C-alpha positions in Angstrom: 0.0 -1.7 1.6 0.3 1.8 0.3 -2.4 4.3 1.2 -3.2 7.8 -0.1 -4.7 10.0 2.6 -6.5 13.2 1.6 -7.1 15.2 4.7 -6.8 19.0 5.2 -7.0 18.9 9.0 -3.3 18.7 9.9 -4.0 17.2 13.4 -6.2 14.4 12.0 -3.9 13.7 9.1 -0.9 13.4 11.4 -2.8 11.1 13.8 -4.2 8.8 11.1 -0.9 8.6 9.2 1.1 7.8 12.3 -1.3 5.1 13.3 -1.4 3.5 9.9 2.4 3.5 9.6 2.6 1.7 12.9 0.4 -0.9 11.3 2.9 -1.4 8.4 1.1 0.8 5.9 3.0 3.2 3.7 1.2 6.5 3.7 1.2 9.5 1.4 -0.6 12.5 2.8 -2.1 15.5 0.8 -4.5 18.3 1.7 -5.3 19.1 -1.9 -7.9 17.4 -4.1 -6.1 18.2 -7.3 -2.8 16.8 -5.8 -4.7 13.6 -4.7 -5.9 13.1 -8.3 -2.4 13.7 -9.6 -0.8 11.3 -7.1 -3.4 8.6 -8.0 -2.3 9.0 -11.6 1.4 8.5 -11.1 1.5 6.1 -8.1 0.0 2.7 -7.4 -2.1 2.7 -4.3 -3.8 -0.2 -2.5 -6.3 2.0 -0.6 -7.6 5.6 -0.6 -8.9 7.5 2.4 -10.6 10.7 1.2 -11.9 13.5 3.4 -15.0 15.1 1.8 -15.0 18.7 3.2 -11.8 20.2 1.8 -11.3 23.5 -0.1 -11.3 23.3 -3.9 -11.8 19.9 -5.4 -13.7 18.0 -2.7 -13.5 14.4 -1.7 -16.6 13.4 -3.8 -15.0 14.9 -6.9 -11.7 13.2 -6.2 -13.4 9.9 -5.7 -15.3 10.3 -9.1 -12.1 11.2 -10.9 -10.2 8.3 -9.5 -12.9 5.9 -10.6 -13.2 7.5 -14.1 -9.4 6.9 -14.5 -10.1 3.2 -14.1 -8.5 2.7 -10.7 -10.4 0.0 -8.7 -8.5 0.2 -5.4 -10.9 0.5 -2.4 -11.9 4.0 -1.3 -13.0 5.0 2.2 -14.7 8.4 2.6 -13.7 10.0 5.9 -15.8 13.0 6.9 -17.7 15.0 9.5 -20.9 14.8 7.4 -23.2 12.1 8.5 -26.4 12.9 6.6 -27.8 10.0 4.6 -27.8 12.0 1.4 -24.0 12.6 1.8 -23.4 8.9 2.3 -25.4 8.1 -0.8 -23.5 10.7 -2.8 -20.2 9.2 -1.7 -21.2 5.7 -2.6 -22.7 6.8 -6.0 -19.4 8.5 -6.8 -17.6 5.1 -6.4 -16.7 5.0 -2.7 -16.7 1.6 -1.0 -17.3 2.7 2.6 -18.0 5.7 4.7 -16.7 6.6 8.2 -18.0 9.6 10.1 -15.8 11.8 12.3 -15.1 11.6 15.2 -14.1 7.9 15.0 -12.1 5.3 16.9 -8.9 4.4 15.1 -9.6 0.7 15.7 -12.8 1.0 13.7 -10.8 2.7 10.9 -8.4 -0.2 10.8 -11.2 -2.8 10.9 -12.9 -1.0 7.9 -9.7 -1.0 5.9 -9.2 -4.7 6.6 -12.7 -5.4 5.4 -12.2 -3.4 2.3 -9.0 -5.3 1.5 -10.8 -8.6 2.0 -13.5 -7.5 -0.4 -11.1 -6.5 -3.1 -10.4 -8.7 -6.1 -7.3 -10.2 -4.5 -7.9 -12.8 -1.8 -6.2 -11.6 1.4 -6.3 -14.5 3.9 -5.5 -14.0 7.6 -2.6 -16.5 7.4 -0.1 -16.7 4.5 1.9 -19.9 4.4 4.9 -20.5 2.1 6.5 -23.8 2.9 7.2 -23.6 6.6 7.0 -19.8 6.7 3.8 -18.4 8.2 2.6 -14.8 8.3 -0.3 -13.8 10.6 -1.6 -10.8 8.8 -3.9 -9.8 11.6 -1.3 -9.8 14.3 1.6 -9.0 12.0 3.5 -12.0 13.4 6.0 -14.2 11.5 7.2 -17.7 12.3 9.2 -20.3 10.5 9.2 -24.0 11.3 7.2 -23.1 14.4 9.9 -20.6 15.6 8.8 -17.0 16.1 10.7 -14.5 13.9 11.0 -11.0 15.3 10.7 -8.4 12.6 10.3 -4.6 12.5 7.3 -2.9 11.1 8.9 -2.1 7.8 10.5 -5.6 7.5 7.1 -7.1 8.0 5.5 -4.8 5.4 8.2 -5.9 2.9 7.9 -9.6 3.7 4.1 -9.5 3.5 4.2 -7.8 0.1 6.6 -10.4 -1.2 4.5 -13.2 0.3 1.3 -11.9 -1.4 3.1 -12.0 -4.7 4.6 -15.5 -4.4 5.3 -17.0 -7.8 6.7 -13.9 -9.5 9.8 -11.7 -9.3 9.1 -8.3 -7.8 11.2 -5.4 -9.0 12.5 -2.5 -6.9 10.1 0.0 -8.5 7.0 -2.0 -7.5 8.4 -2.7 -4.0 9.0 1.0 -3.5 5.5 1.9 -4.7 3.7 -0.5 -2.3 6.0 -0.7 0.8 7.5 2.8 0.9 5.9 6.3 0.6 6.7 9.2 -1.7 9.7 10.2 0.4 11.6 7.1 -0.7 14.8 7.8 -2.6 14.9 5.5 -5.7 18.7 5.8 -5.8 19.2 4.5 -2.3 20.1 0.9 -1.4 17.4 0.8 1.3 15.5 -2.1 -0.3 18.6 -4.2 -0.5 19.4 -3.5 3.1 15.9 -4.7 4.2 16.0 -7.7 2.0 19.3 -8.8 3.5 17.9 -8.2 7.0 14.9 -10.4 6.3 17.1 -13.1 4.7 19.2 -13.3 7.8 16.1 -13.7 9.9 14.0 -16.2 7.9 16.8 -18.2 6.1 18.7 -19.4 9.1 21.1 -22.4 9.3 19.3 -25.7 8.6 16.5 -24.2 6.6 15.9 -24.1 2.8 16.4 -20.6 1.5 13.1 -18.9 0.7 14.1 -15.3 -0.1 15.9 -15.1 -3.4 17.4 -12.4 -5.6 17.0 -12.5 -9.4 19.9 -10.4 -10.6 18.8 -7.5 -12.7 15.1 -8.2 -12.1 14.2 -8.2 -8.4 13.3 -10.6 -5.6 11.0 -13.5 -5.0 9.8 -15.7 -2.1 9.7 -19.5 -2.4 11.8 -22.6 -2.9 14.2 -21.6 -5.6 14.6 -25.0 -7.3 10.8 -25.7 -7.2 9.7 -22.4 -8.5 9.8 -20.7 -11.9 8.8 -17.2 -10.9 7.3 -14.8 -13.4 9.2 -11.5 -13.8 7.1 -8.4 -13.2 7.1 -6.1 -16.3 7.5 -3.0 -14.3 4.0 -1.3 -14.4 5.1 0.9 -11.5 8.2 1.9 -13.4 6.1 3.0 -16.4 4.0 5.2 -14.1 7.2 6.8 -12.9 8.3 7.5 -16.4 5.0 9.2 -17.2 5.4 11.3 -14.1 8.8 12.5 -15.4 7.2 13.6 -18.8 7.4 17.4 -19.4 3.6 17.7 -19.2 3.3 16.0 -15.8 6.4 17.8 -14.4 4.8 21.1 -15.5 1.5 20.1 -13.9 3.2 19.1 -10.6 5.2 22.3 -10.4 2.0 24.4 -11.0 -0.1 22.5 -8.4 
């Protein structure tokens, strides 16, 4: 899951981002409301965490602009304001939940999980593909009853592929949902992680589950029993829009 965190308090931003990354989230952080709106336009996010009390374009305005653009990903307002009127304002602007500072990080994680469960895509606690099982709560993986030890990033990649079983996922979409904005699109990092996962889950004596479709991407499932759909690269189109002269000028002037 990729998250955009809008927070101008450096200490809180660092704390939240570190904790989320340890839970396999890819996190982009910004302290500017204008930049948050821009990032939402050019990237695909699964969640938004927006601080309200920031200079310039505040969290309420950012929330409204995100919703006006047609983005339906869950939005959690994170703020020191706890007045009822402020909560109502946030919800009226399109927010899905509201968490008041100070907060326990465990509660933040629980609220994010609840928001994901309420989103349009069903997100079950267990994902099963043949004899491969992912425990999304504990971030544990097993195959044929055997525990598979994976790193945080390996798990994030595997879960993203597992949630998209039945279609080929291209590099651009994987980068947008599993890595943050620091990802180098010209690196072979995705291939490296796919190969690591393949060695761990497709061991001797098991049917291969992690496949490469040359020139298109990767898919999870039994190759001979599946006819995966090829993703049309919606993420890639967003990247192309980001490279347009107008957007590059806007980014440089932000």
